[in-house]
C-alpha positions as CSV (number, residue, x, y, z in Angstrom):
1,M,31.2,-65.6,145.7
2,P,27.5,-65.8,145.4
3,L,24.9,-64.2,148.7
4,L,23.8,-65.5,151.8
5,T,20.1,-65.8,150.6
6,M,17.4,-66.5,153.2
7,H,14.7,-67.9,150.2
8,S,17.0,-70.4,148.5
9,R,19.1,-70.9,151.6
10,Q,22.3,-70.7,149.6
11,I,24.9,-70.0,151.7
12,S,28.8,-69.8,150.3
13,W,30.4,-72.4,151.6
14,T,33.9,-71.0,151.4
15,P,34.0,-69.1,154.7
16,L,33.4,-72.1,156.8
17,L,35.7,-73.8,154.9
18,V,38.4,-71.3,156.2
19,L,37.3,-71.4,160.0
20,G,37.6,-75.1,159.1
21,Y,40.6,-75.7,157.9
22,L,41.6,-73.1,160.9
23,F,40.1,-75.1,163.5
24,Y,41.8,-78.0,162.4
25,L,45.1,-75.9,162.7
26,L,44.3,-75.4,166.3
27,L,43.2,-78.5,166.8
28,G,46.5,-80.2,165.2
29,A,48.6,-77.5,167.5
30,M,46.9,-78.4,171.4
31,V,46.8,-82.2,170.4
32,F,50.2,-82.1,169.0
33,Q,51.0,-79.7,172.3
34,L,49.4,-82.3,175.3
35,L,51.8,-84.8,173.2
36,E,54.9,-84.0,173.2
37,K,55.8,-80.4,175.1
38,Q,55.6,-82.9,178.3
39,A,58.3,-85.4,176.6
40,E,60.5,-82.6,175.5
41,T,60.7,-81.6,179.2
42,H,61.2,-84.7,180.2
43,F,64.6,-85.2,177.3
44,R,65.4,-81.7,177.5
45,D,65.6,-82.4,181.7
46,Q,67.6,-85.4,181.5
47,F,70.6,-84.3,178.9
48,Q,71.0,-81.6,181.1
49,L,71.3,-83.9,183.6
50,E,73.6,-86.3,181.2
51,K,76.4,-82.8,181.1
52,L,76.2,-83.0,184.6
53,K,77.5,-86.0,185.2
54,F,80.0,-85.5,182.2
55,L,81.8,-82.7,183.8
56,Q,81.7,-84.9,187.4
57,N,83.3,-87.4,185.8
58,Y,85.9,-85.5,184.1
59,T,86.7,-82.1,186.0
60,C,89.8,-81.6,184.0
61,L,86.8,-79.9,181.7
62,D,84.8,-76.9,182.0
63,R,81.5,-76.0,181.5
64,Q,82.3,-73.6,178.4
65,A,84.2,-76.8,177.5
66,L,81.8,-78.8,177.0
67,E,79.4,-76.6,174.8
68,Q,81.6,-75.5,173.2
69,F,82.0,-79.4,171.7
70,V,78.5,-79.6,171.7
71,Q,78.4,-76.8,169.5
72,V,80.3,-78.2,167.2
73,L,78.7,-81.8,167.1
74,M,75.4,-79.9,166.5
75,E,76.8,-78.0,162.9
76,A,78.6,-80.9,161.9
77,W,75.3,-83.0,162.2
78,E,73.7,-79.5,160.0
79,K,76.0,-79.9,157.4
80,G,75.0,-83.7,157.2
81,V,77.9,-85.4,159.0
82,N,76.3,-87.7,161.6
83,P,78.7,-87.8,165.1
84,E,78.7,-91.2,165.6
85,G,81.3,-93.7,163.7
86,N,85.0,-92.0,162.4
87,S,86.6,-90.8,159.4
88,T,85.3,-93.8,157.4
89,N,81.9,-93.9,157.6
90,P,80.4,-94.2,154.1
91,S,80.4,-90.3,152.0
92,N,76.8,-88.2,151.6
93,W,78.2,-87.5,147.9
94,D,78.8,-90.2,147.1
95,F,76.7,-91.2,143.7
96,S,73.9,-92.9,145.1
97,N,73.2,-90.4,148.2
98,S,73.7,-87.8,145.5
99,F,70.9,-89.8,143.4
100,F,68.5,-90.0,146.1
101,F,69.2,-85.9,147.4
102,A,68.8,-84.7,143.5
103,G,65.0,-86.8,144.2
104,T,64.2,-85.3,147.8
105,V,65.3,-81.3,146.0
106,V,62.5,-81.9,142.5
107,T,59.8,-82.9,144.9
108,T,59.9,-80.8,147.7
109,I,60.9,-83.6,150.3
110,G,63.7,-81.5,151.7
111,Y,64.6,-83.9,155.0
112,G,66.6,-81.1,156.7
113,N,69.1,-83.9,157.5
114,L,71.9,-82.3,154.3
115,S,71.9,-79.6,151.8
116,P,74.8,-78.2,150.3
117,S,78.2,-76.6,152.0
118,T,79.3,-74.7,149.1
119,V,78.6,-71.3,147.1
120,A,78.4,-73.7,144.0
121,G,76.3,-76.0,145.3
122,Q,73.4,-74.1,146.7
123,I,73.3,-71.8,143.6
124,F,73.4,-75.5,141.3
125,C,70.9,-76.8,143.9
126,V,68.6,-73.3,143.7
127,F,68.7,-73.6,139.9
128,Y,68.5,-77.0,139.5
129,A,65.2,-76.3,141.5
130,L,64.0,-73.7,139.6
131,F,63.2,-76.4,137.1
132,G,62.9,-79.6,138.4
133,V,60.5,-78.6,140.4
134,P,57.6,-78.1,137.4
135,L,59.3,-81.1,135.8
136,N,58.2,-82.8,138.3
137,L,55.0,-82.2,138.5
138,A,54.4,-82.6,135.0
139,F,55.7,-85.9,135.0
140,L,53.5,-86.6,138.0
141,N,50.7,-85.3,136.0
142,Q,51.5,-87.1,133.1
143,L,51.9,-90.7,135.3
144,G,48.4,-89.7,136.7
145,K,46.6,-88.9,132.9
146,A,48.3,-92.4,132.6
147,L,46.9,-94.1,135.7
148,N,43.2,-92.4,134.5
149,A,42.9,-93.3,131.1
150,H,43.8,-96.7,132.3
151,L,40.9,-96.8,134.8
152,L,38.6,-95.3,131.6
153,T,40.5,-98.1,129.4
154,L,38.7,-101.3,131.7
155,E,35.5,-99.3,132.2
156,R,34.5,-98.9,128.7
157,W,36.2,-102.9,128.3
158,V,32.6,-103.9,130.0
159,Q,29.5,-101.9,128.0
160,K,26.8,-104.0,129.8
161,P,24.6,-101.6,130.6
162,G,24.0,-101.6,134.8
163,R,28.2,-102.7,135.2
164,A,30.0,-99.2,134.0
165,Q,29.4,-98.1,138.0
166,V,30.1,-102.0,139.5
167,V,33.9,-101.8,137.6
168,Q,34.2,-98.4,137.8
169,T,34.3,-98.7,141.8
170,L,36.0,-102.0,141.1
171,A,38.7,-100.2,139.2
172,V,38.6,-97.7,141.8
173,A,39.2,-100.2,144.8
174,I,42.0,-102.3,142.7
175,F,43.6,-99.2,142.5
176,L,43.4,-98.1,146.0
177,T,43.8,-101.2,147.9
178,T,47.0,-102.4,145.2
179,G,48.8,-98.7,146.8
180,T,48.3,-98.8,149.5
181,L,49.5,-102.7,149.6
182,L,52.9,-101.5,147.5
183,F,53.7,-98.2,149.3
184,L,52.3,-98.3,152.5
185,V,52.1,-101.6,154.1
186,F,55.1,-103.5,152.4
187,P,57.8,-100.4,152.7
188,P,57.5,-100.4,156.3
189,L,58.5,-103.6,156.3
190,V,61.6,-103.5,154.2
191,F,62.3,-100.2,156.4
192,S,62.6,-102.5,159.6
193,Y,64.6,-105.2,158.6
194,V,67.5,-102.8,156.3
195,E,67.3,-100.2,159.4
196,G,66.5,-101.2,162.2
197,W,62.6,-99.4,163.1
198,S,59.9,-101.1,164.4
199,Y,56.9,-101.3,162.1
200,G,55.4,-98.0,163.2
201,E,58.3,-96.0,162.7
202,G,58.7,-97.3,159.3
203,F,55.1,-96.6,158.9
204,Y,55.6,-93.2,159.7
205,F,58.8,-92.7,157.4
206,T,56.8,-93.7,154.8
207,F,53.7,-91.7,155.3
208,I,55.2,-88.1,156.2
209,T,57.4,-89.5,153.0
210,L,55.3,-89.6,150.4
211,S,53.6,-86.9,151.8
212,T,56.7,-84.5,150.7
213,I,56.2,-83.1,154.6
214,G,59.9,-84.3,155.1
215,F,60.3,-84.0,158.4
216,G,63.9,-85.5,158.5
217,D,63.3,-87.4,161.7
218,Y,64.3,-90.9,160.4
219,V,65.9,-91.1,157.1
220,V,67.0,-94.2,155.3
221,G,71.5,-95.1,154.8
222,T,72.0,-92.4,157.6
223,N,73.0,-95.4,159.9
224,P,76.8,-95.5,160.4
225,N,77.2,-98.8,161.9
226,K,74.8,-100.7,159.2
227,H,76.4,-101.8,156.3
228,Y,74.1,-100.9,152.5
229,I,73.8,-101.7,149.5
230,P,75.1,-99.1,147.5
231,V,72.2,-99.0,144.6
232,Y,69.5,-98.7,147.7
233,R,69.4,-95.1,148.3
234,S,68.4,-95.0,144.6
235,L,66.1,-97.2,144.9
236,T,64.0,-95.5,147.5
237,A,64.1,-92.7,145.4
238,I,63.0,-94.2,143.0
239,W,60.0,-95.7,145.0
240,I,59.6,-92.3,146.4
241,V,58.8,-90.8,142.7
242,F,56.2,-93.4,142.1
243,G,54.7,-93.4,145.5
244,L,54.4,-89.8,145.7
245,A,52.2,-89.7,142.2
246,W,49.6,-92.7,144.2
247,L,49.3,-90.3,147.1
248,A,49.0,-87.2,145.3
249,L,46.6,-88.9,142.9
250,V,44.5,-89.9,146.8
251,F,44.6,-86.7,148.3
252,N,44.0,-85.4,144.9
253,V,40.7,-87.2,144.7
254,G,39.8,-86.7,148.9
255,A,39.7,-83.1,147.8
256,D,37.3,-83.3,145.1
257,L,35.0,-85.1,147.4
258,M,35.5,-83.5,150.5
259,E,34.3,-80.1,148.3
260,R,31.5,-82.1,146.3
261,Y,30.1,-82.9,149.7
262,L,30.4,-79.5,151.1
263,Q,29.3,-77.3,147.3
264,L,26.2,-80.4,148.2
265,K,25.6,-79.3,151.1
266,W,25.7,-74.8,151.5
267,H,24.6,-75.1,147.7
268,K,21.7,-76.7,147.4
269,P,18.4,-74.9,147.1
270,D,15.5,-75.8,149.3
271,L,13.3,-77.4,147.1
272,S,10.8,-78.3,149.9
273,S,10.8,-74.6,149.8
274,A,10.5,-73.9,146.7
275,E,7.0,-76.9,145.7
276,G,5.7,-74.9,148.7
277,D,6.0,-71.7,147.1
278,T,4.6,-73.2,143.8
279,N,1.6,-74.6,145.3
280,K,0.8,-71.7,146.5
281,L,0.6,-70.1,143.9
282,E,-1.2,-73.1,141.7
283,D,-4.0,-72.5,144.6
284,E,-4.2,-69.3,144.1
285,P,-7.3,-68.2,142.6
286,E,-6.9,-66.1,139.4
287,Q,-7.8,-62.3,139.9
288,P,-10.3,-61.4,137.6
289,R,-8.7,-60.0,135.0
290,I,-10.5,-55.6,134.5
291,H,-10.7,-54.9,130.5
292,I,-10.3,-50.1,130.2
293,P,-12.1,-49.6,127.2
294,S,-9.9,-47.5,124.9
């Protein structure tokens, strides 16, 4: 880390980045608290009111029995069993759903709505992720290199002077526009039609998924009242992999641009001060040299 020097005004941007990062987290915490805490309180009060109404309508039940039943529902949900519907609901572990789950493991999305319940499945999941996550990173890295190679090929295709920068800018614009349409704009339309979500909910699910945040509040193919084609979740898993590669490149470009901006802003020497010092030295008259005979 370079030292702080007032002469060249070379200030390390690392502490400023750390402070900015912490400030961003604090800002997010305050905004989320402001937006969500009141709604959570409302839903909690509404849920308690519904439980009281249920006990009043069914006097044969007491509060303890109701709480036990709620606990059973929560455990079922944690095990990936949707409490809605009946036993004829499609399995969470058919091949299509298992393929989708495998994709969420190696991409580290981890929605949290489904997980192995057997000891053998849990142990296999550990070793599967141990080798699958590096394999996924290598695949995404190679895919990113292939996309960059296509961009470089397009740039070399035009050899006329003054066109390279234009072509590079155009290629980046096409890359961003095409990826945005394929991975962020059109998929929410499909999810809205198939899942019955609003476009905003579909867009939210799309970004949360491709960024590997994966809250699990929205997951495709889990509504027991809808009939999905067998390959629906498998196709979604393939879309996730390629969309994740595209969004990772976008994030890398954004991080690189931000880092370059900070380096230019805080590591750039004060040229005016340096020039002033140089001019000052040039303006000073040359001191006469005293020759001391030997």
